[in-house]
Structure formats: structure tokens, C-alpha cells
C-alpha positions as MATLAB code, in Angstrom:
seq = 'XXXXXXXXXXXXXXXXXXXXXXXXXXXXXXXXXXXXXXXXXXXXXXXXXXXXXXXXXXXXXXXXXXXXXXXXXXXXXXXXXXXXXXXXXXXXXXXXXXXXXXXXXXXXXXXXXXXXXXXXXXXXXXXXXXXXXXXXXXXXXXXXXXXXXXXXXXXXXXXXXXXXXXXXXXXXXXXXXXXXXXXXXXXXXXXXXXXXXXXXXXXXXXX';
ca = [
       8.761  -10.553    6.209;
       6.638  -13.409    4.839;
       4.067  -13.047    7.627;
       3.748   -9.296    7.024;
       3.535   -9.758    3.218;
       0.553  -12.093    3.649;
      -0.966   -9.782    6.292;
      -0.642   -6.829    3.914;
      -2.388   -8.729    1.114;
      -5.114   -9.764    3.594;
      -5.795   -6.155    4.594;
      -5.807   -4.829    1.040;
      -8.096   -7.629   -0.157;
     -10.485   -6.876    2.702;
     -10.656   -3.260    1.518;
     -11.268   -4.290   -2.094;
     -14.042   -6.783   -1.316;
     -15.684   -4.462    1.217;
     -15.913   -1.875   -1.584;
     -16.020    1.105    0.774;
     -12.752    2.671   -0.354;
      -9.288    1.288   -0.997;
      -5.809    2.521   -0.131;
      -4.965    5.563   -2.245;
      -2.477    3.786   -4.553;
      -4.995    1.004   -5.268;
      -7.655    3.653   -5.891;
      -5.307    5.354   -8.372;
      -4.905    2.053  -10.251;
      -8.686    1.539  -10.359;
      -9.199    5.040  -11.774;
      -6.442    4.553  -14.377;
      -8.225    1.352  -15.408;
     -11.500    3.241  -15.657;
      -9.917    5.993  -17.774;
      -7.585    4.040  -20.050;
      -8.524    0.352  -19.837;
      -5.471   -1.688  -18.740;
      -6.074   -4.395  -16.103;
      -5.850   -3.197  -12.497;
      -3.366   -5.942  -11.619;
      -1.075   -4.898  -14.468;
      -1.374   -1.253  -13.437;
      -0.451   -2.114   -9.827;
       2.620   -3.972  -11.084;
       3.610   -1.007  -13.291;
       3.143    1.341  -10.330;
       5.343   -0.975   -8.260;
       7.991   -0.952  -10.988;
       7.948    2.863  -11.107;
       8.220    2.960   -7.297;
      11.199    0.587   -7.397;
      12.964    2.759   -9.992;
      12.161    5.877   -7.940;
      13.786    4.267   -4.909;
      17.032    3.839   -6.826;
      17.012    7.599   -7.449;
      16.149    8.410   -3.833;
      19.012    6.339   -2.398;
      21.316    7.933   -5.013;
      22.950    4.674   -6.061;
      22.188    1.522   -8.042;
      21.162   -1.334   -5.731;
      20.143   -4.281   -7.905;
      19.338   -6.704   -5.008;
      16.983   -4.104   -3.531;
      15.363   -3.509   -6.943;
      14.955   -7.226   -7.692;
      13.642   -8.020   -4.211;
      10.982   -5.336   -4.458;
       9.734   -6.689   -7.793;
       9.571  -10.227   -6.369;
       7.637   -8.850   -3.383;
       5.097   -7.211   -5.722;
       4.571  -10.480   -7.606;
       3.873  -12.524   -4.447;
       1.811   -9.697   -2.937;
      -0.411   -9.623   -6.049;
      -0.861  -13.404   -5.894;
      -1.975  -13.394   -2.249;
      -4.353  -10.474   -2.851;
      -6.076  -12.531   -5.566;
      -6.332  -15.509   -3.182;
      -7.876  -13.437   -0.378;
     -10.251  -11.574   -2.717;
     -11.582  -14.912   -3.960;
     -11.949  -16.174   -0.386;
     -13.704  -13.024    0.893;
     -16.005  -12.909   -2.140;
     -16.936  -16.561   -1.570;
     -17.628  -15.706    2.087;
     -20.147  -13.069    0.970;
     -18.420   -9.901    2.189;
     -19.498   -7.813   -0.869;
     -23.166   -8.535   -0.007;
     -22.963   -7.432    3.640;
     -24.714   -4.233    4.825;
     -22.847   -0.985    4.088;
     -22.008   -0.230    7.732;
     -20.488   -3.685    8.262;
     -18.457   -3.331    5.069;
     -17.272    0.108    6.208;
     -16.007   -1.400    9.468;
     -14.278   -4.179    7.538;
     -12.656   -1.634    5.233;
     -11.306    0.306    8.216;
     -10.077   -2.999    9.685;
      -8.395   -3.757    6.352;
      -6.553   -0.421    6.318;
      -5.460   -0.885    9.939;
      -4.268   -4.414    9.151;
      -2.116   -3.446    6.196;
      -0.621   -0.559    8.202;
       0.491   -3.054   10.869;
       1.944   -5.227    8.111;
       3.849   -2.263    6.657;
       5.285   -1.475   10.090;
       6.517   -5.063   10.512;
       8.261   -5.481    7.167;
       9.678   -1.955    7.177;
      11.371   -2.792   10.483;
      12.497   -6.208    9.257;
      13.841   -4.400    6.156;
      14.668   -7.519    4.149;
      12.501   -6.844    1.095;
       9.264   -4.894    1.005;
       6.689   -3.468   -1.375;
       8.557   -0.763   -3.338;
       5.992    1.867   -2.396;
       6.564    1.173    1.287;
      10.314    1.267    0.735;
       9.757    4.730   -0.773;
       8.132    5.917    2.443;
      10.885    4.237    4.477;
      13.588    6.018    2.473;
      11.773    9.349    2.741;
      11.260    8.804    6.464;
      14.869    8.041    7.393;
      16.931    9.789    4.712;
      14.928   12.976    4.293;
      12.394   13.459    7.121;
      14.250   12.632   10.359;
      12.178    9.507   11.081;
       8.741   11.123   10.717;
       6.391    8.332    9.538;
       3.345   10.583    9.151;
       5.155   13.123    6.942;
       6.595   10.396    4.714;
       3.138    8.869    4.210;
       1.581   12.240    3.353;
       4.284   13.006    0.768;
       3.842    9.537   -0.712;
       0.124   10.220   -1.201;
       0.761   13.149   -3.575;
       1.382   11.110   -6.806;
      -1.763    8.917   -6.518;
      -3.922   11.926   -5.634;
      -2.593   13.783   -8.702;
      -3.247   10.632  -10.785;
      -6.867   10.473   -9.583;
      -7.345   14.172  -10.412;
      -5.995   13.569  -13.934;
      -8.269   10.571  -14.502;
     -11.212   12.575  -13.156;
     -10.498   15.209  -15.820;
     -10.752   12.432  -18.430;
     -13.755   10.455  -17.111;
     -15.515   12.902  -14.756;
     -15.731    9.957  -12.339;
     -13.849    8.894   -9.224;
     -13.776    5.181   -8.406;
     -12.663    3.271   -5.268;
     -12.518    6.412   -3.121;
     -14.730    6.313   -0.046;
     -14.589    6.170    3.749;
     -11.757    3.616    3.732;
      -9.637    5.850    1.491;
     -10.118    8.893    3.707;
      -9.269    6.792    6.776;
      -6.130    5.563    5.002;
      -4.994    9.077    4.038;
      -5.541   10.438    7.554;
      -4.344    7.468    9.595;
      -1.678    5.500    7.694;
       1.283    7.320    9.187;
      -0.196    7.365   12.688;
      -1.089    3.655   12.560;
       2.348    2.648   11.277;
       4.138    4.721   13.912;
       1.892    3.232   16.628;
       2.471   -0.316   15.376;
       6.225    0.361   15.492;
       5.860    0.790   19.253;
       3.282   -1.867   20.177;
       3.442   -4.707   17.607;
       6.572   -6.850   18.024;
       8.243   -3.920   19.865;
      11.584   -5.751   20.010;
      11.747   -5.598   16.213;
      13.604   -2.328   15.630;
      14.160   -0.363   12.447;
      17.406   -1.363   10.781;
      17.177    1.002    7.824;
      20.138    0.742    5.476;
      20.966    2.052    2.029;
      21.934   -1.307    0.579;
      20.929   -4.919    1.177;
];
């Protein structure tokens, strides 16, 4: 779980510093910041909190350890993202040619998809948004990772459309975002089979 948490932060930070499109939830936070002003980090935490509350509704019971664990995960995840963003910025990634940054952004998306696969299978604690897709996948969609990812993309896409109506701008949406929307489910399902294949899903309603 710890390895995949750090790997997830690494991949997301690579997307942010490459500046060729972020994951769709991060892009939603950036556009909310652009429209209404709150800090992106605070918005990502609020989104995580809403996801954690949504998960309690989806599992149809109150599971306080699950809720608390997801909030702790978000806090550590945010810390490691800040560390990696500082490191990648110091290394000069934002100044690299566009094509190189595009490749790094795609690498970042692929990396955080592998991370999601690992900690969803470990199923100790995970980012609440990824627990949402896990719950959708196994409780509602007969194990279909791609369908669960596509459904999970609906709220951030609606959020970006709303902020566009306010600002007439769309931020943090680019090649990396499109790659994430199209490939997240496929990459996670593939990683389930080929990355630590002995680590099997142990989905459960309570922890």
C-alpha cells in the first residue's frame, strides 16, 4: 500500500510538472480554482472528502475505519505530490520541449494507473476516489474496471463544463487528460494481470 501510494503521487506529480494535461479529477480541481479561487490542494482534499462520504453511501453502511483510512491516505498522498512536484521542477521538467513533456505526461498517467491497480488489490486503505471505482466495479459492474472508470469520470467532466460556463476557459486538459480518460480502465485491468500478478483482489465491504 505504501509503495503504491508513493508511486501514485509520483505519477500525478509528473503529469502536473509536465503540464500537458492532468488526470481528470486533478483537472477539475484546477478549473474550480480558476473559477472560484480556493487553493488546488484544498480543493483536492475537499473532493477526497466528498468521495469518502459517497463511498459510505455506495456500500450502504457506515464504515468509520474505511472513512478515516481514506482521509489519512489523501493527506499523505498530497504531501508526496508536493515533494515530487518540487523535485521535478528543480530537475527542469517544465522547461523541456513539448513532445518530451507529452511523453512524460503519458508515463505519469500510466504510472499512477499501475499504482491504483496495486493498492486496489491490496485493499488496505486507498484514495477515496479509487475506492469509489473499486466499489462500483465489484458491487455494481460485475468486475468491469473500464466501465467503473468511465462512470467515475462523469462528475469531474460535469464540473469542468460548469467552470467553463463561468470562466469560458478550460485549464489542465490536454493530451495527458485524453489519454487518462481513454486508457485508465484498460491500464488498471492490464496491471491487475501483469504487475505483481500474485496479488489478487480481496474486495470487501468493511475493513
